[in-house]
KEKOL-145872 format. One record per residue (C-alpha): x, y, z negated; residue number from 1. Coordinates in steps of 0.05 Angstrom, whole numbers, plus 32768, in hexadecimal, padded with zeros to 4 digits. Layout:
N
<r <X Y Z> NUM>
...
//
This chain:
627
<r <7F30 7752 8581> 1>
<r <7EF0 772A 8583> 2>
<r <7EB4 7748 8561> 3>
<r <7EAE 7738 8518> 4>
<r <7EF8 772F 850A> 5>
<r <7F01 7777 84F4> 6>
<r <7ED6 776A 84B7> 7>
<r <7F07 7735 849F> 8>
<r <7F40 7765 84AC> 9>
<r <7F22 779A 847F> 10>
<r <7F1E 7769 8446> 11>
<r <7F6B 7765 8446> 12>
<r <7F6D 77AE 8430> 13>
<r <7F30 77AD 8402> 14>
<r <7F5E 77C7 83CB> 15>
<r <7F6A 7808 83F2> 16>
<r <7F21 7818 83F1> 17>
<r <7EF5 77ED 83C5> 18>
<r <7EBC 7820 83C5> 19>
<r <7EAA 781E 840F> 20>
<r <7EBC 77F2 844A> 21>
<r <7EA2 77F6 8491> 22>
<r <7EAF 77E6 84DA> 23>
<r <7EA2 7803 851E> 24>
<r <7EA5 77D7 855C> 25>
<r <7E9C 77E1 85A6> 26>
<r <7EB2 77BA 85E3> 27>
<r <7EF6 77DD 85E2> 28>
<r <7F06 77EA 8599> 29>
<r <7EFC 77D0 8552> 30>
<r <7F08 7800 8519> 31>
<r <7F03 77F1 84CF> 32>
<r <7F0C 781B 8490> 33>
<r <7F0B 7813 8445> 34>
<r <7F05 7850 8419> 35>
<r <7F0F 7862 83D1> 36>
<r <7ED9 7891 83B5> 37>
<r <7EF9 78D3 83A0> 38>
<r <7EBC 7900 83A8> 39>
<r <7E77 78F1 838C> 40>
<r <7E5B 78B9 83B7> 41>
<r <7E15 78C5 839C> 42>
<r <7E11 78FD 83CF> 43>
<r <7E1B 78CB 8406> 44>
<r <7E4D 78F9 8429> 45>
<r <7E8F 78D5 8427> 46>
<r <7E8D 78A8 8465> 47>
<r <7EC7 787D 847C> 48>
<r <7EB2 788A 84C4> 49>
<r <7E96 78C7 84E6> 50>
<r <7E7C 78CB 852E> 51>
<r <7E6F 7907 855A> 52>
<r <7E5E 7903 85A3> 53>
<r <7E85 78C4 85B7> 54>
<r <7EC0 78CD 8588> 55>
<r <7EC7 78A2 8549> 56>
<r <7EF9 78AC 8511> 57>
<r <7F14 787C 84DC> 58>
<r <7F3A 78A2 84A7> 59>
<r <7F65 7894 846A> 60>
<r <7F7E 78CC 843D> 61>
<r <7F6C 7910 8422> 62>
<r <7F69 7954 8445> 63>
<r <7F70 798A 8411> 64>
<r <7F5E 79C4 843E> 65>
<r <7F21 79A4 845D> 66>
<r <7EF1 79D8 8440> 67>
<r <7F17 7A11 8463> 68>
<r <7F1A 79EA 84A4> 69>
<r <7ECF 79DC 849F> 70>
<r <7EC1 7A27 849B> 71>
<r <7EEC 7A34 84D8> 72>
<r <7ECB 79FC 8500> 73>
<r <7E85 7A13 84ED> 74>
<r <7E97 7A59 8507> 75>
<r <7EAA 7A37 8549> 76>
<r <7E66 7A16 854F> 77>
<r <7E70 79D2 852D> 78>
<r <7E3A 79B3 8503> 79>
<r <7E47 7984 84C9> 80>
<r <7E1D 794D 84AA> 81>
<r <7E48 7942 846C> 82>
<r <7E7A 7966 843F> 83>
<r <7EB0 7931 844A> 84>
<r <7EF6 793E 8464> 85>
<r <7EEE 7903 8495> 86>
<r <7EBA 792A 84BD> 87>
<r <7EE5 7969 84BB> 88>
<r <7F20 7943 84DB> 89>
<r <7EF1 7929 8511> 90>
<r <7ED7 796E 8523> 91>
<r <7F1D 798B 8520> 92>
<r <7F32 7956 8553> 93>
<r <7EF6 7967 857F> 94>
<r <7F0A 79B1 857D> 95>
<r <7F56 79AE 8581> 96>
<r <7F66 7966 8597> 97>
<r <7FAB 794F 857D> 98>
<r <7FBC 7996 856A> 99>
<r <7F8C 798D 8530> 100>
<r <7FBF 7965 8507> 101>
<r <7FEA 79A1 84FA> 102>
<r <7FAE 79C4 84DA> 103>
<r <7FA4 798C 84A7> 104>
<r <7FC1 7994 8462> 105>
<r <7FC4 7952 843E> 106>
<r <7FD5 7908 8444> 107>
<r <7FB5 78DD 847A> 108>
<r <7FB6 78A6 84AD> 109>
<r <7F80 78AD 84E1> 110>
<r <7F64 788A 851E> 111>
<r <7F38 78AF 8551> 112>
<r <7F16 7889 8589> 113>
<r <7EF5 78AB 85C5> 114>
<r <7EC8 7878 85E6> 115>
<r <7EBD 789B 8629> 116>
<r <7F08 78A4 8634> 117>
<r <7F1D 7861 8616> 118>
<r <7F4E 788A 85EE> 119>
<r <7F6A 787C 85A8> 120>
<r <7F93 78AD 8580> 121>
<r <7FB7 7898 8541> 122>
<r <7FDB 78C9 8513> 123>
<r <8001 78CA 84D2> 124>
<r <800C 7904 84A2> 125>
<r <804B 792F 84A2> 126>
<r <8072 790D 846B> 127>
<r <8058 78C6 8472> 128>
<r <8030 78C4 8432> 129>
<r <7FFC 7896 8451> 130>
<r <8015 7859 8478> 131>
<r <8005 7843 84BF> 132>
<r <801F 7807 84E7> 133>
<r <8017 77F6 8531> 134>
<r <8022 77BA 855D> 135>
<r <8020 77C0 85A9> 136>
<r <8012 7780 85D0> 137>
<r <8008 7787 861B> 138>
<r <7FD2 77BB 8624> 139>
<r <7FB6 77B1 85DE> 140>
<r <7FC7 77D9 859F> 141>
<r <7FBD 77C0 8558> 142>
<r <7FC4 77EE 851C> 143>
<r <7FB8 77F0 84D2> 144>
<r <7FCA 7810 8490> 145>
<r <7FED 77D1 8479> 146>
<r <8011 7798 849B> 147>
<r <7FE0 7765 8480> 148>
<r <7FAA 7782 84AD> 149>
<r <7FD4 7771 84EA> 150>
<r <7FE4 772C 84CF> 151>
<r <7F9A 771C 84D6> 152>
<r <7FA1 771C 8522> 153>
<r <7FB7 76D9 8540> 154>
<r <7FDF 76FA 8578> 155>
<r <800F 771B 8547> 156>
<r <8047 76EC 8535> 157>
<r <8064 76F5 84F0> 158>
<r <80AC 76F2 8508> 159>
<r <80E4 7711 84DF> 160>
<r <8104 774D 8500> 161>
<r <8150 7748 84F7> 162>
<r <815D 7793 84FF> 163>
<r <812A 77A2 84C8> 164>
<r <814A 776C 849D> 165>
<r <818F 778B 84A5> 166>
<r <8175 77CF 848F> 167>
<r <814F 77B0 8455> 168>
<r <818D 778D 8439> 169>
<r <81B7 77CC 843F> 170>
<r <8185 7801 8428> 171>
<r <8150 77DC 83FF> 172>
<r <811D 77FA 8430> 173>
<r <8110 77FA 847B> 174>
<r <8114 783B 84A2> 175>
<r <80DD 784D 84D4> 176>
<r <80CB 7837 8506> 177>
<r <80E6 77F2 84F2> 178>
<r <80C3 77BE 84C8> 179>
<r <80D5 7777 84B5> 180>
<r <80A5 775A 84E9> 181>
<r <80B8 7758 8533> 182>
<r <808E 7786 855E> 183>
<r <806D 77AA 8524> 184>
<r <8081 77F3 851B> 185>
<r <8073 782A 84E9> 186>
<r <8055 7869 8506> 187>
<r <8086 78A1 84F6> 188>
<r <8071 78D6 84C4> 189>
<r <8055 7910 84EC> 190>
<r <804A 78E5 852A> 191>
<r <800D 78D7 8554> 192>
<r <8003 789E 8585> 193>
<r <7FD2 78A2 85BF> 194>
<r <7FB9 7863 85E0> 195>
<r <7F92 786C 8621> 196>
<r <7F7D 7830 864A> 197>
<r <7FB8 7807 8633> 198>
<r <7FEE 783D 8639> 199>
<r <8011 785C 85FE> 200>
<r <802A 78A2 85F1> 201>
<r <804F 78B3 85B0> 202>
<r <805F 78F9 8598> 203>
<r <8076 791C 8559> 204>
<r <8042 7950 8546> 205>
<r <806D 7965 850B> 206>
<r <80B8 7963 8505> 207>
<r <80DD 7971 84C5> 208>
<r <8111 79A9 84CC> 209>
<r <8141 79C6 8498> 210>
<r <8154 7A0E 84A7> 211>
<r <8173 7A30 846A> 212>
<r <8169 7A7B 8465> 213>
<r <8198 7AAC 8444> 214>
<r <815E 7ADC 8435> 215>
<r <8149 7AB5 83F7> 216>
<r <8160 7ACA 83B2> 217>
<r <8158 7A9A 8379> 218>
<r <8123 7AC8 835A> 219>
<r <80FA 7ACF 8399> 220>
<r <80FF 7A84 83A7> 221>
<r <80E8 7A74 8360> 222>
<r <80AD 7AA2 8368> 223>
<r <8099 7A81 83AA> 224>
<r <80A1 7A3B 838F> 225>
<r <8076 7A4C 8352> 226>
<r <803F 7A65 8381> 227>
<r <8043 7A29 83AF> 228>
<r <8043 79F6 8377> 229>
<r <8007 7A17 8356> 230>
<r <7FE0 7A16 8398> 231>
<r <7FF3 79CF 83A9> 232>
<r <7FE3 79B2 8364> 233>
<r <7FA0 79D7 8365> 234>
<r <7F8D 79B6 83A7> 235>
<r <7FA6 7971 8391> 236>
<r <7F7A 7974 8352> 237>
<r <7F3A 7976 837B> 238>
<r <7F13 7937 8369> 239>
<r <7ECF 7921 8350> 240>
<r <7EEE 78E4 832D> 241>
<r <7F1C 78DF 82F0> 242>
<r <7F62 78F9 82FE> 243>
<r <7FA6 78F5 82DC> 244>
<r <7FF0 7902 82E5> 245>
<r <802A 78D2 82E6> 246>
<r <805A 78EE 82B2> 247>
<r <809F 78CF 82B0> 248>
<r <80BB 7904 8281> 249>
<r <80E8 791E 82B8> 250>
<r <80E7 7964 82D7> 251>
<r <80BF 7951 8315> 252>
<r <8082 7931 82F5> 253>
<r <8086 7962 82BA> 254>
<r <8081 799B 82EB> 255>
<r <8041 797E 8307> 256>
<r <8026 7976 82C0> 257>
<r <8037 79BF 82B2> 258>
<r <800F 79DA 82EC> 259>
<r <7FD7 79A6 82E8> 260>
<r <7FCB 79B5 829E> 261>
<r <7FBF 79FE 82B0> 262>
<r <7F90 79EF 82EA> 263>
<r <7F6A 79B0 82D5> 264>
<r <7F28 79C1 82B3> 265>
<r <7F2A 798A 827F> 266>
<r <7F5C 7964 8255> 267>
<r <7F91 7948 8283> 268>
<r <7FA2 78FE 8282> 269>
<r <7FEC 78EC 8288> 270>
<r <800B 78A7 8292> 271>
<r <8051 788D 8287> 272>
<r <8079 784C 828A> 273>
<r <80B6 783E 825F> 274>
<r <80E6 7804 8254> 275>
<r <80F0 77E1 8212> 276>
<r <8137 77DB 81F8> 277>
<r <8156 780E 8227> 278>
<r <818C 783F 820F> 279>
<r <8161 787B 8221> 280>
<r <8122 7884 81F9> 281>
<r <80F6 789A 8233> 282>
<r <80B7 789E 8209> 283>
<r <80D3 78DA 81E4> 284>
<r <80D2 7902 8225> 285>
<r <808C 78EA 8237> 286>
<r <8071 78FE 81F4> 287>
<r <8093 7942 81F1> 288>
<r <8073 7956 8233> 289>
<r <802F 7939 821F> 290>
<r <8032 795F 81DD> 291>
<r <8044 79A1 81FD> 292>
<r <800A 799E 822F> 293>
<r <7FD9 797A 8200> 294>
<r <7FCC 7942 8232> 295>
<r <7FA9 7901 8223> 296>
<r <7FE7 78D7 822B> 297>
<r <7FEB 788C 823B> 298>
<r <802B 7863 8238> 299>
<r <803C 781D 8251> 300>
<r <8079 77F8 8236> 301>
<r <8094 77CE 8270> 302>
<r <80B4 7796 8248> 303>
<r <80C1 7751 8264> 304>
<r <8086 7737 823C> 305>
<r <8056 7767 825F> 306>
<r <8044 7737 8297> 307>
<r <807B 7748 82C7> 308>
<r <807D 7702 82E6> 309>
<r <8033 7706 82F9> 310>
<r <803D 774B 8318> 311>
<r <807A 7734 8340> 312>
<r <8050 76FB 835D> 313>
<r <801B 772D 8375> 314>
<r <8049 7763 8390> 315>
<r <805C 773D 83D1> 316>
<r <8012 773F 83E5> 317>
<r <8006 7788 83D7> 318>
<r <804A 77A4 83EA> 319>
<r <803E 7792 8434> 320>
<r <8089 778F 8441> 321>
<r <80B6 7777 840A> 322>
<r <80C5 77AF 83D8> 323>
<r <810F 77AB 83C9> 324>
<r <8108 77EA 839F> 325>
<r <8107 77D0 8357> 326>
<r <80DF 780E 8344> 327>
<r <80A2 77EC 8364> 328>
<r <8097 77C3 8324> 329>
<r <808F 77FE 82F4> 330>
<r <8064 7822 8328> 331>
<r <8038 77E3 832A> 332>
<r <802C 77E6 82DF> 333>
<r <8025 7831 82DF> 334>
<r <7FEF 782C 8314> 335>
<r <7FCC 77F4 82F0> 336>
<r <7FCA 781B 82AF> 337>
<r <7FB6 785B 82D2> 338>
<r <7F7C 783B 82F9> 339>
<r <7F5C 7823 82B8> 340>
<r <7F4B 786C 82AA> 341>
<r <7F50 7896 82E9> 342>
<r <7F49 788F 8335> 343>
<r <7F79 78C6 834B> 344>
<r <7FBF 78D5 8331> 345>
<r <7FF0 790C 8341> 346>
<r <803A 78FB 8345> 347>
<r <807C 7920 834A> 348>
<r <8093 78F9 8387> 349>
<r <80BA 7921 83BB> 350>
<r <80DD 7954 838F> 351>
<r <811F 792E 8390> 352>
<r <8120 792C 83DC> 353>
<r <810A 7974 83E4> 354>
<r <8136 7996 83B0> 355>
<r <8172 7967 83AA> 356>
<r <8165 793C 836D> 357>
<r <8190 78FE 8378> 358>
<r <81D6 78F1 835D> 359>
<r <81E8 78DB 83A3> 360>
<r <81EA 7924 83B6> 361>
<r <8220 7930 8381> 362>
<r <8245 78F3 839E> 363>
<r <823F 7912 83E3> 364>
<r <825E 7952 83CA> 365>
<r <8297 792F 83A6> 366>
<r <82A7 78FB 83DB> 367>
<r <82D1 7928 8409> 368>
<r <8302 7933 83D0> 369>
<r <8304 78E9 83C1> 370>
<r <8311 78D8 840A> 371>
<r <8351 7900 8405> 372>
<r <836B 78C7 83D8> 373>
<r <838B 788F 8401> 374>
<r <835A 7857 8411> 375>
<r <8387 7822 83F5> 376>
<r <8386 7845 83B2> 377>
<r <833B 7849 83B2> 378>
<r <8337 77FF 83C1> 379>
<r <8366 77F2 8387> 380>
<r <8337 781A 835B> 381>
<r <82FE 77EC 836F> 382>
<r <8329 77B0 835E> 383>
<r <8338 77CC 8319> 384>
<r <82EE 77DA 830D> 385>
<r <82DF 7792 831F> 386>
<r <8304 7781 82DF> 387>
<r <82D7 77B0 82B7> 388>
<r <82A3 778A 828D> 389>
<r <825E 7793 82AB> 390>
<r <8224 77A9 8280> 391>
<r <81D9 77A2 8283> 392>
<r <81CC 77EC 828C> 393>
<r <819F 77FE 82C6> 394>
<r <81D7 7823 82EA> 395>
<r <8217 7818 82C2> 396>
<r <8258 783F 82C7> 397>
<r <827D 7807 82EB> 398>
<r <8244 77FF 831C> 399>
<r <8243 7849 832D> 400>
<r <828E 784F 8331> 401>
<r <8297 7813 835F> 402>
<r <825E 782A 838A> 403>
<r <827B 7870 8390> 404>
<r <82C1 7857 83A2> 405>
<r <82A6 7825 83D5> 406>
<r <827A 785A 83F4> 407>
<r <82B5 7889 83FC> 408>
<r <82D3 7856 842C> 409>
<r <8297 7860 845B> 410>
<r <8284 7899 8489> 411>
<r <825B 78CE 8464> 412>
<r <8216 78B9 847E> 413>
<r <8221 7870 8470> 414>
<r <823E 7881 842B> 415>
<r <8201 78AA 8418> 416>
<r <81D3 7870 8427> 417>
<r <8201 783C 8408> 418>
<r <8204 7860 83C5> 419>
<r <81B9 7854 83BC> 420>
<r <81B6 7813 83E2> 421>
<r <81C2 77C9 83DA> 422>
<r <81F2 779B 8400> 423>
<r <822E 77B6 8424> 424>
<r <823B 77A4 846D> 425>
<r <8271 7773 8456> 426>
<r <8241 7752 8424> 427>
<r <820C 774C 8459> 428>
<r <823E 7729 8487> 429>
<r <824A 76F6 8450> 430>
<r <8200 76EC 8447> 431>
<r <81E9 76DB 848D> 432>
<r <8209 76CE 84D1> 433>
<r <81E7 7702 84FB> 434>
<r <8207 771C 853B> 435>
<r <81F2 7762 852A> 436>
<r <81E9 7789 84E9> 437>
<r <81CA 77CE 84F0> 438>
<r <81F7 7805 84D4> 439>
<r <81CD 782E 84A4> 440>
<r <81FB 786A 84B0> 441>
<r <81DE 786C 84F6> 442>
<r <81A0 788C 84D9> 443>
<r <81C6 78CC 84CF> 444>
<r <81CF 78D1 851A> 445>
<r <8184 78D0 8525> 446>
<r <817C 7914 8504> 447>
<r <8176 7951 8532> 448>
<r <81B6 7976 8542> 449>
<r <81A6 79AF 8513> 450>
<r <81AA 797F 84D8> 451>
<r <81F6 7983 84E0> 452>
<r <81F6 79CF 84D9> 453>
<r <81C8 79DA 849D> 454>
<r <81FA 79C9 8466> 455>
<r <821B 7988 8450> 456>
<r <81EA 7979 8417> 457>
<r <81AE 7990 843F> 458>
<r <81C1 795E 8474> 459>
<r <81BB 7924 8443> 460>
<r <817B 7942 8426> 461>
<r <815F 7943 846D> 462>
<r <8172 78FA 8477> 463>
<r <814F 78E6 8436> 464>
<r <8110 790E 8448> 465>
<r <810C 78EE 848C> 466>
<r <8116 78A6 8476> 467>
<r <811E 7896 842C> 468>
<r <80E3 78BF 8415> 469>
<r <80B0 78A0 8444> 470>
<r <80CD 785A 844A> 471>
<r <80DD 784D 8401> 472>
<r <80C1 7880 83CF> 473>
<r <807D 788C 83F0> 474>
<r <8077 7845 8409> 475>
<r <8082 7829 83C3> 476>
<r <8051 785B 83A4> 477>
<r <801B 784D 83D8> 478>
<r <801D 7801 83D5> 479>
<r <8021 77FB 8389> 480>
<r <7FEC 782F 837B> 481>
<r <7FBC 7818 83B1> 482>
<r <7FC3 77D1 8398> 483>
<r <7F9C 77EB 835C> 484>
<r <7F6E 7818 8386> 485>
<r <7F8F 7856 836A> 486>
<r <7F9A 7894 8395> 487>
<r <7FDC 78B7 8387> 488>
<r <7FE7 78FE 839F> 489>
<r <802C 791F 83A2> 490>
<r <8024 796B 839D> 491>
<r <806E 7978 83AC> 492>
<r <8062 795D 83F3> 493>
<r <8031 7993 8407> 494>
<r <8051 79A7 8449> 495>
<r <8055 79F0 8433> 496>
<r <8083 79DB 83FA> 497>
<r <80AA 79AD 8429> 498>
<r <80B6 79E6 845A> 499>
<r <80C7 7A16 8422> 500>
<r <80FC 79E5 8408> 501>
<r <8117 79DE 844F> 502>
<r <8124 7A29 8451> 503>
<r <814E 7A2A 8411> 504>
<r <819A 7A2D 8410> 505>
<r <81B6 79EC 83F7> 506>
<r <81D4 7A0F 83BA> 507>
<r <818C 7A18 83A1> 508>
<r <8186 79CC 83A1> 509>
<r <81CA 79B1 838C> 510>
<r <81F2 79E5 8366> 511>
<r <8232 79C9 834A> 512>
<r <821A 7991 831D> 513>
<r <81D3 79AB 831A> 514>
<r <81A1 7983 8342> 515>
<r <815E 79A1 8358> 516>
<r <817B 79E4 8342> 517>
<r <8141 7A10 8357> 518>
<r <810D 79E2 8335> 519>
<r <8135 79E3 82F5> 520>
<r <813B 7A2E 82F7> 521>
<r <80F0 7A36 8303> 522>
<r <80DD 7A07 82CA> 523>
<r <8112 7A17 8296> 524>
<r <80E4 7A45 826F> 525>
<r <80A8 7A18 8279> 526>
<r <80BB 79D0 8269> 527>
<r <80DA 79B5 8229> 528>
<r <8126 79BD 822C> 529>
<r <8131 7972 8223> 530>
<r <810D 7964 8264> 531>
<r <8138 7995 828A> 532>
<r <8179 7978 826F> 533>
<r <8164 792F 8271> 534>
<r <8193 7901 8297> 535>
<r <8170 78E5 82D4> 536>
<r <8164 789B 82C4> 537>
<r <813C 7885 8301> 538>
<r <80FE 785A 8300> 539>
<r <811C 7816 830D> 540>
<r <8115 77D9 82E1> 541>
<r <8153 77C2 82BB> 542>
<r <8160 778F 82F1> 543>
<r <81A7 777C 82DC> 544>
<r <818E 7769 8297> 545>
<r <814D 7748 82AB> 546>
<r <816D 771B 82DF> 547>
<r <819B 7700 82A9> 548>
<r <815F 76F6 827C> 549>
<r <8113 76F4 8288> 550>
<r <8117 76F4 82D5> 551>
<r <8150 76C2 82DC> 552>
<r <8123 7685 82E5> 553>
<r <80F8 76A8 8319> 554>
<r <8136 76BE 833F> 555>
<r <8156 7679 8340> 556>
<r <8115 7655 8350> 557>
<r <8109 7684 838B> 558>
<r <8150 7686 83A8> 559>
<r <815B 763B 83A9> 560>
<r <818B 761E 83DD> 561>
<r <8151 75FC 8400> 562>
<r <8126 763B 8403> 563>
<r <8162 7661 8420> 564>
<r <8171 762A 8454> 565>
<r <8128 7626 8468> 566>
<r <8128 766F 847E> 567>
<r <8167 7667 84A8> 568>
<r <8179 76AE 8494> 569>
<r <81B0 76AA 8460> 570>
<r <81E9 767D 844B> 571>
<r <81D2 765B 840A> 572>
<r <8219 765B 83EF> 573>
<r <821F 76A6 83FA> 574>
<r <81DF 76B5 83D5> 575>
<r <81F6 7687 839D> 576>
<r <8237 76AE 8397> 577>
<r <8211 76EF 838B> 578>
<r <81E3 76CE 8358> 579>
<r <821D 76AE 8333> 580>
<r <8246 76EE 8332> 581>
<r <820C 7711 8313> 582>
<r <81FB 76DC 82E0> 583>
<r <8244 76D5 82CB> 584>
<r <824A 7721 82C4> 585>
<r <8280 7728 82F8> 586>
<r <8255 775D 831A> 587>
<r <8211 777D 8316> 588>
<r <81E7 7768 8352> 589>
<r <81A4 7773 8330> 590>
<r <8186 77A1 8365> 591>
<r <819F 777B 83A3> 592>
<r <8185 773B 8383> 593>
<r <8141 775C 8378> 594>
<r <813F 776A 83C2> 595>
<r <814E 7721 83D3> 596>
<r <811B 7708 83A1> 597>
<r <80E4 7734 83BE> 598>
<r <80F8 7722 8406> 599>
<r <80F1 76D7 83F9> 600>
<r <80B0 76DF 83D3> 601>
<r <8095 7708 840D> 602>
<r <80AC 76D6 8442> 603>
<r <8089 769E 841C> 604>
<r <8049 76C6 840F> 605>
<r <803F 76DB 8458> 606>
<r <805F 769E 847A> 607>
<r <8090 76C8 84A0> 608>
<r <80B3 76A4 84D9> 609>
<r <80FE 76A7 84CF> 610>
<r <811B 7668 84F0> 611>
<r <811F 7682 8538> 612>
<r <8131 76CB 8530> 613>
<r <8147 76ED 8570> 614>
<r <8189 7711 8567> 615>
<r <818C 775A 857F> 616>
<r <81C4 7764 85B2> 617>
<r <81D6 77A9 859A> 618>
<r <81C2 77E1 856B> 619>
<r <817E 77FE 857E> 620>
<r <817C 7846 8593> 621>
<r <8154 7871 8563> 622>
<r <8140 78B8 8571> 623>
<r <8109 78E6 855D> 624>
<r <80D0 78EE 858E> 625>
<r <80CA 793A 8594> 626>
<r <8096 7967 85B1> 627>
//
């Protein structure tokens, strides 16, 4: 990259770090960083870059145990100029090389350049909380926290990747290492990449493993989880800037409020988003939690009149890849409201994936019995449900029942992903004439062998931790929050809690009809009873209703026959059939249509090339890169 261009690249991610931006350039490398001020900048000790000997670091994230690491490194003879975690990571690398990453407790994406060796090391945190993309062209390597940084380079063609598109349409998200742009890959969570004189080496420095132990009792496990949560929340509260907690009124975020209210020295700020006109009065749960813990509570009512059209127009820029998860919209407004008062927020993200919080796990448990029913009878059931009048509920009875029956006709792995996904393989075939459609169920086969011997439900939990958590939940949270320069920290994803959850029997997670069983048992004498018994509503917009009302014009103006033909991706008449079926209440396609809407807005915003897509010959082989 010619000198000077890196400065323009950094401007594309100004929102990720509006307080400081800087660059480092040599004949071989150009590094840039933008940082949000979390510690007191008046001390001048929170650099984006640090340099020692001939090693330079560019760092994004937070290392919660940096003070302890500093003490150890000082005892080993290291000298520090600042109190910043960036410099600690640099010295840790100088002392332990790539083994340093396993000593870091936090969320991060990092680049380390050694000038004398012409060696670059990139790394991403264990769970994929912070993003990192790479593009390898000849002997050159380009990387960035967001796709838009790579789009600045003229050698990177913005060509649609058909494999990524197939996953997107099935799942609503794109599993690593794929993206929607040919040649651009996500760095795996817990992976490092070493570039040396044009040659690449990739290795997993951390691999998720579930190994249930029979030594736990429910009481001892509750005691350990209480200790781990207290320690994690304490570390995540460290900040010199105003801090708050996202409080949805559910058990996960309420658990964070419970511990934070005991550990935070001042009055805790909490923030919630609700939906006008929904059958569940979510605000009652928000307020009950806020009242119990005496928080300074802030609510936002996400009604169609709240400026949703303006937000939807901005999301394609900030979401990097199209966000087919309709929960991105409330997270956008939650982040916007939150940032008006605080710079850091704690969230309950990760608890569902660690402790078994999704209804899909109940479907996984019930499906073997349903599969004993003849397939023709299950198909007949779907036909009868097609006669059922559809409603505007977020996830209505007929929607869930049809989805469950249709999933039972698939292999278990594919069914698990389909229940929370979008278009079926058959629906995708009607949409576009590709020679190859990736089978989402194939992702199950990428898990290590022991995933098939740790329990049926644990196997699906493992799958969700490896893919859905990083590629949907954390992706959505990162892009929408950083669009507003807000840092969001998920205490549940402290790797000590992750590994503790991995050691639990699956009955501690899904117990009969009880989801997140151990977390409910731990919190039953702490949280308001209504929170513990609350039906899980999810965080999605009422897409079925809004596409028949306030978002209808936007949808139809975006998915015009001409716009569809211009991409060369889909059959216009097939897209029209889905839209018509939804508008005429023959079916609820609100969430798949949200995915198509965001895809077309993203293609237009970034001028993605779609007319000459190269067709993959066969399904790509995916496997973990292990030590």
